[in-house]
C-alpha positions as CSV (number, residue, x, y, z in Angstrom):
1,M,-82.9,83.3,77.4
2,I,-82.8,81.7,80.8
3,T,-82.3,84.5,83.4
4,E,-82.6,82.7,86.6
5,I,-82.6,79.0,87.9
6,K,-83.7,78.0,91.3
7,K,-83.4,74.4,92.6
8,I,-86.7,73.5,94.3
9,S,-86.0,69.9,95.2
10,E,-83.4,67.1,94.8
11,K,-84.0,63.4,95.3
12,E,-81.6,60.5,95.1
13,N,-82.9,57.5,93.2
14,P,-80.5,54.6,93.8
15,L,-82.6,52.1,91.7
16,F,-81.8,54.0,88.5
17,S,-78.5,55.5,89.7
18,R,-79.6,59.0,89.3
19,K,-80.5,62.3,91.0
20,E,-83.9,63.8,90.2
21,F,-84.1,67.6,90.4
22,H,-87.0,70.0,90.2
23,F,-86.1,73.5,89.0
24,E,-88.0,76.8,88.8
25,I,-86.7,78.7,85.7
26,K,-87.3,82.4,84.8
27,S,-87.1,83.0,81.1
28,S,-88.8,85.3,78.6
29,V,-89.6,82.3,76.4
30,T,-90.0,78.6,77.0
31,P,-86.4,77.2,77.2
32,S,-85.5,74.3,75.0
33,H,-84.3,71.0,76.4
34,E,-80.9,71.6,74.9
35,E,-80.7,75.1,76.3
36,L,-81.6,73.9,79.7
37,K,-79.1,71.1,79.6
38,Q,-76.3,73.6,78.6
39,V,-77.2,76.1,81.4
40,L,-77.4,73.3,84.0
41,S,-74.1,71.8,83.0
42,E,-72.4,75.2,83.3
43,K,-74.1,76.4,86.5
44,F,-73.9,73.1,88.5
45,S,-70.7,71.6,86.9
46,L,-72.5,68.6,85.4
47,N,-71.6,66.5,82.4
48,P,-74.2,67.4,79.7
49,S,-74.2,63.9,78.3
50,L,-75.6,62.6,81.7
51,I,-78.5,65.0,81.9
52,R,-82.0,64.1,80.7
53,T,-84.7,66.8,80.8
54,Q,-88.0,65.1,81.5
55,K,-90.4,68.0,81.4
56,I,-90.5,71.7,81.0
57,S,-93.9,73.3,81.8
58,G,-95.2,76.8,82.3
59,K,-98.5,78.5,82.7
60,Y,-100.0,80.8,80.0
61,G,-98.7,84.3,80.2
62,T,-96.0,83.8,82.9
63,T,-92.3,83.8,82.6
64,V,-91.8,81.1,85.2
65,F,-91.3,77.5,84.2
66,D,-91.0,74.3,86.1
67,A,-88.5,71.7,84.9
68,D,-87.9,68.1,86.0
69,V,-84.4,66.9,85.3
70,H,-82.6,63.6,85.8
71,V,-78.8,63.4,86.2
72,Y,-77.3,60.0,85.9
73,S,-74.1,58.8,87.7
74,S,-72.4,57.4,84.6
75,K,-72.8,57.0,80.8
76,K,-73.3,53.3,81.3
77,E,-76.2,53.8,83.6
78,F,-77.6,56.5,81.3
79,D,-77.6,54.1,78.3
80,R,-79.1,51.3,80.5
81,V,-82.0,53.3,81.8
82,V,-82.8,55.9,79.0
83,K,-84.4,54.6,75.8
84,K,-83.6,56.6,72.7
85,T,-86.4,58.4,71.0
86,K,-87.2,57.8,67.3
87,Q,-85.7,61.1,66.4
88,E,-82.4,60.3,68.2
89,K,-82.2,56.9,66.5
90,E,-82.8,58.5,63.1
91,K,-80.2,61.2,63.8
92,E,-77.6,58.6,64.7
93,K,-78.5,56.5,61.6
94,K,-78.1,59.6,59.4
95,A,-74.8,60.5,60.9
96,L,-73.5,57.0,60.4
97,E,-74.6,57.0,56.7
98,E,-73.0,60.4,56.1
99,K,-69.7,59.1,57.6
100,L,-69.8,56.0,55.5
101,N,-70.6,58.1,52.4
102,S,-67.7,60.5,53.1
103,E,-65.3,57.6,53.6
104,A,-66.4,56.0,50.3
105,E,-66.0,59.3,48.5
106,A,-62.5,59.7,49.9
107,K,-61.5,56.2,48.8
108,K,-63.0,56.9,45.3
109,A,-61.1,60.2,45.0
110,A,-57.9,58.5,46.1
111,K,-58.4,55.7,43.6
112,E,-59.0,58.2,40.8
113,A,-56.0,60.2,41.7
114,K,-53.9,57.1,41.7
115,K,-55.3,56.1,38.3
116,A,-54.6,59.6,36.9
117,E,-51.0,59.4,38.2
118,S,-50.4,56.0,36.7
119,E,-51.9,57.2,33.3
120,K,-49.5,60.2,33.5
121,S,-46.5,58.0,34.1
122,T,-47.4,55.7,31.2
123,E,-47.7,58.7,28.9
124,V,-44.2,59.9,30.0
125,K,-42.7,56.5,29.4
126,D,-44.4,56.3,25.9
127,K,-42.9,59.7,25.0
128,E,-39.4,58.6,26.2
129,E,-39.6,55.4,24.2
130,A,-40.7,57.3,21.1
131,L,-37.6,59.6,21.3
């Protein structure tokens, strides 16, 4: 639970097309990178997909934490500069596999439904011919 955020410094870095911020955060527990990203995007009207939290550090027994955050100018610059971690790559790979599996299952279900429908229609035709 982040209770207070105070901007300590802001630095423009034109080489990487980003702004580098240093924040002081008051919280009862160490904030997660995702939680910090969410709070920063709400408080400073930033796009959460362009925010990269570099470091969150605190001293033992205190409720004050320091955070270094980089905010990029565009998604293209973000992708150019930031390398994806192993966990992010695995997460994307897993999401892609799940998407492909769900599409394959949908095709299989449609094919089975079509097959069942054709079998039903042939049974009806056979009954009509028998009469």
